[in-house]
C-alpha positions as CSV (number, residue, x, y, z in Angstrom):
1,M,9.5,-4.7,-12.4
2,T,10.2,-1.2,-13.7
3,A,7.3,0.9,-14.9
4,L,8.6,3.0,-18.0
5,L,6.9,6.1,-18.6
6,P,6.4,8.5,-21.8
7,E,9.2,10.7,-22.7
8,E,6.9,13.7,-22.3
9,T,6.2,13.1,-18.7
10,A,8.1,14.9,-15.8
11,P,11.1,13.2,-14.2
12,P,10.2,10.3,-11.7
13,A,8.9,12.1,-8.3
14,F,9.9,9.0,-6.0
15,R,10.2,5.5,-6.1
16,F,10.2,2.7,-3.5
17,E,10.7,-1.1,-3.7
18,V,8.3,-4.0,-2.4
19,G,9.0,-7.7,-1.9
20,P,7.9,-10.6,-3.9
21,E,5.0,-11.2,-1.4
22,F,3.2,-8.1,-2.8
23,H,1.1,-8.5,-5.9
24,E,0.0,-5.2,-7.6
25,M,-3.7,-4.3,-7.8
26,P,-4.5,-2.5,-11.1
27,L,-5.6,1.1,-10.5
28,G,-5.5,2.2,-14.1
29,L,-3.3,5.0,-14.0
30,G,-2.0,5.8,-17.4
31,D,-4.2,2.9,-19.2
32,D,-7.1,3.1,-21.5
33,E,-10.4,1.4,-20.4
34,E,-9.6,-1.6,-22.5
35,T,-6.1,-2.3,-21.0
36,H,-7.2,-1.7,-17.4
37,G,-9.9,-4.4,-17.9
38,A,-7.5,-6.7,-19.2
39,R,-5.3,-6.1,-16.3
40,L,-7.9,-6.4,-13.6
41,R,-9.0,-9.8,-15.5
42,E,-5.3,-11.0,-15.1
43,F,-5.4,-10.0,-11.5
44,A,-8.5,-11.8,-10.6
45,H,-7.3,-15.0,-12.5
46,D,-3.9,-14.8,-10.5
47,Y,-5.7,-14.5,-7.4
48,W,-8.5,-17.0,-7.7
49,G,-6.7,-19.5,-10.2
50,E,-8.3,-21.0,-13.3
51,R,-11.0,-23.1,-11.9
52,E,-14.3,-23.2,-13.7
53,D,-16.6,-23.0,-10.8
54,L,-14.7,-19.8,-9.4
55,E,-15.5,-17.6,-12.2
56,P,-18.4,-15.6,-10.4
57,L,-15.7,-14.8,-7.5
58,R,-13.4,-13.7,-10.3
59,L,-16.0,-11.4,-12.0
60,L,-16.8,-10.1,-8.5
61,T,-13.2,-9.3,-7.9
62,R,-13.0,-7.4,-11.0
63,A,-16.4,-5.4,-10.3
64,I,-14.9,-4.4,-6.9
65,Q,-11.6,-3.7,-7.8
66,A,-12.6,-1.5,-10.7
67,A,-14.9,0.7,-8.5
68,G,-12.8,1.0,-5.6
69,A,-9.9,1.9,-8.2
70,R,-11.7,5.0,-9.1
71,T,-12.1,5.8,-5.5
72,L,-8.6,5.3,-4.6
73,V,-7.2,7.6,-7.4
74,E,-9.8,10.4,-6.7
75,G,-8.0,10.3,-3.2
76,G,-4.4,10.5,-4.4
77,A,-3.6,6.9,-4.6
78,V,-1.0,5.9,-7.1
79,Y,-0.2,2.3,-6.2
80,Q,-1.9,-0.5,-4.3
81,A,-0.9,-4.3,-3.8
82,I,-2.0,-7.0,-1.8
83,G,0.5,-9.0,0.3
84,V,0.3,-12.4,1.1
85,F,2.7,-13.9,3.8
86,P,3.2,-17.3,5.1
87,I,3.3,-17.3,8.9
88,G,5.3,-20.0,11.1
89,G,6.9,-23.2,9.3
90,S,10.6,-23.5,8.8
91,A,13.0,-21.3,6.4
92,D,14.1,-24.2,4.3
93,G,10.5,-25.3,3.4
94,T,10.5,-28.7,5.3
95,E,7.7,-27.4,7.5
96,P,5.0,-25.8,6.0
97,P,3.5,-22.3,7.4
98,E,1.1,-22.5,10.4
99,R,-1.2,-20.1,8.3
100,I,-1.3,-17.4,5.7
101,S,-1.4,-13.7,6.6
102,R,-2.8,-10.8,4.1
103,A,-2.2,-7.3,4.3
104,T,-3.1,-4.6,1.6
105,L,-0.4,-1.9,0.8
106,T,-1.9,1.7,-0.5
107,V,0.5,4.5,-1.6
108,S,-0.9,8.0,-2.1
109,V,0.3,11.2,-3.0
110,R,-1.4,14.4,-1.3
111,E,-1.1,18.2,-1.8
112,L,0.2,19.9,1.3
113,E,1.8,23.1,2.4
114,N,5.5,22.1,3.0
115,P,7.9,24.9,3.8
116,D,10.1,22.7,5.6
117,P,10.0,18.8,5.8
118,H,11.0,18.8,9.4
119,L,8.3,21.3,10.5
120,T,5.7,19.7,8.3
121,A,6.6,16.1,9.7
122,A,6.3,17.7,13.4
123,G,3.0,19.5,12.7
124,I,1.6,16.1,11.0
125,S,2.7,14.4,14.2
126,E,1.1,16.8,16.5
127,V,-2.4,16.7,14.4
128,L,-2.5,13.2,14.3
129,A,-1.8,12.7,18.1
130,Q,-4.7,14.8,18.7
131,D,-7.0,13.5,16.2
132,D,-8.0,10.5,18.6
133,G,-6.4,8.9,21.8
134,E,-6.5,5.5,20.5
135,S,-3.4,5.7,17.9
136,E,0.4,5.8,18.3
137,V,2.2,8.4,16.6
138,Q,5.9,8.9,16.6
139,L,8.3,11.0,14.7
140,I,11.0,9.1,12.6
141,T,14.0,9.7,10.3
142,L,14.3,7.7,7.1
143,P,17.1,7.8,4.4
144,A,14.3,10.0,2.3
145,G,13.8,12.6,5.2
146,P,11.8,13.0,8.1
147,G,8.3,11.6,8.6
148,V,5.8,10.0,11.0
149,V,4.5,6.8,11.7
150,R,1.0,6.1,13.2
151,V,-0.4,2.6,14.2
152,A,-4.2,3.0,14.8
153,G,-7.0,0.0,15.2
154,A,-10.6,0.0,13.6
155,R,-13.7,-2.1,14.7
156,S,-16.3,-2.7,12.0
157,V,-19.7,-4.2,13.0
158,W,-22.3,-5.6,10.6
159,E,-25.8,-6.4,11.5
160,L,-26.9,-10.1,10.4
161,P,-30.2,-11.6,10.3
162,D,-31.8,-12.6,13.7
163,E,-30.3,-9.7,15.2
164,E,-26.9,-11.0,15.2
165,E,-23.7,-8.9,14.7
166,L,-20.4,-9.8,13.0
167,E,-17.6,-7.7,14.1
168,Q,-14.0,-7.5,12.7
169,F,-11.0,-5.6,13.7
170,H,-8.4,-4.2,11.6
171,V,-5.1,-2.5,12.1
172,R,-3.6,0.4,10.1
173,I,0.2,1.4,9.9
174,E,0.9,4.6,8.2
175,V,4.1,6.4,7.3
176,W,3.5,10.1,6.5
177,L,6.5,11.4,4.3
178,P,6.9,15.2,3.0
179,F,8.3,15.6,-0.2
180,P,11.9,17.2,0.4
181,S,11.1,20.3,-1.9
182,E,7.5,20.4,-3.0
183,D,4.1,21.0,-1.4
184,R,3.4,17.2,-1.4
185,L,3.1,14.4,0.9
186,L,3.7,10.7,0.4
187,L,1.7,8.4,2.4
188,L,2.3,4.7,2.7
189,C,-0.4,2.7,4.3
190,L,-0.4,-0.9,5.4
191,S,-3.8,-2.4,6.5
192,T,-4.7,-6.0,7.7
193,A,-7.5,-7.6,9.6
194,D,-4.9,-10.3,11.0
195,V,-4.1,-7.9,13.8
196,R,-2.2,-10.7,16.0
197,D,0.5,-10.0,12.9
198,L,0.9,-6.3,13.9
199,F,4.7,-6.6,14.6
200,H,5.3,-8.4,11.3
201,Y,3.6,-5.8,9.5
202,Q,5.3,-3.0,11.3
203,A,8.7,-4.7,10.3
204,V,7.4,-5.1,6.6
205,L,6.4,-1.4,6.2
206,A,9.4,-0.1,7.9
207,D,11.4,-2.2,5.0
208,I,9.6,-0.6,2.3
209,A,9.7,3.1,4.0
210,D,13.4,2.9,4.0
211,T,13.6,2.1,0.2
212,V,11.7,5.4,-0.5
213,A,13.9,8.1,-2.8
214,F,12.7,11.0,-4.1
215,G,13.7,12.4,-7.4
216,E,15.4,9.4,-8.7
217,T,15.9,8.7,-12.4
218,I,14.3,5.3,-13.7
219,G,17.2,2.8,-13.8
220,P,17.8,-0.9,-13.7
221,V,16.6,-3.0,-10.7
222,H,19.4,-4.5,-8.7
223,N,17.6,-6.9,-6.4
224,A,15.3,-9.1,-8.5
225,T,13.3,-10.2,-5.4
226,A,12.2,-6.6,-4.5
227,P,10.6,-5.0,-7.8
228,S,10.9,-1.3,-7.9
229,S,7.7,0.9,-8.2
230,P,8.4,4.6,-9.7
231,F,5.9,7.4,-10.5
232,T,5.9,10.6,-12.1
233,A,3.5,13.6,-12.5
234,Y,1.5,12.9,-9.3
């Protein structure tokens, strides 16, 4: 899956690859309202299927995605996808998976003074480590350059009738990667409510981060099972 951009746009700023388990959630970048709406309808049908009784869920999904897309784009998001992963079972398919795990991948670009990627990564690491005492922060080196990985958990609580409460835990795995020669930062974030699959998703995001390349031209995707996602002018 290679996105071709208008000739008048700048050369691609970066590219990365995701596996076939990820299904892109339309953000509307570069689309007019009608095209974005059509892509949202397609995503909702792919997610829920064609059963007539699920139409209310498809409509709700489209509405939530449309509102969420605007907020994400305003925050610098350039890509979002939901990953659906079978857990357990046999590699040859003779034994079905024990369960299905889901996670959301969001890729954002943020403006940040960046005199030197190594110094910038070190500064990010220090700030994130001091931000709270409950996340794990580590400096890393990727093929695309120095970066920072952070693992953080969160707890959400909803009040229900009869004074009952519903709580849910989430975990976020982030990779912060300064651009090599621009005052910008690439942020990869994988979040999931399936906290027991933390180690699995750490490996998934590590594989994605290893494919990040800055300043590459758009070309053919050599691995058909890992669609490429290039972006420009962000």
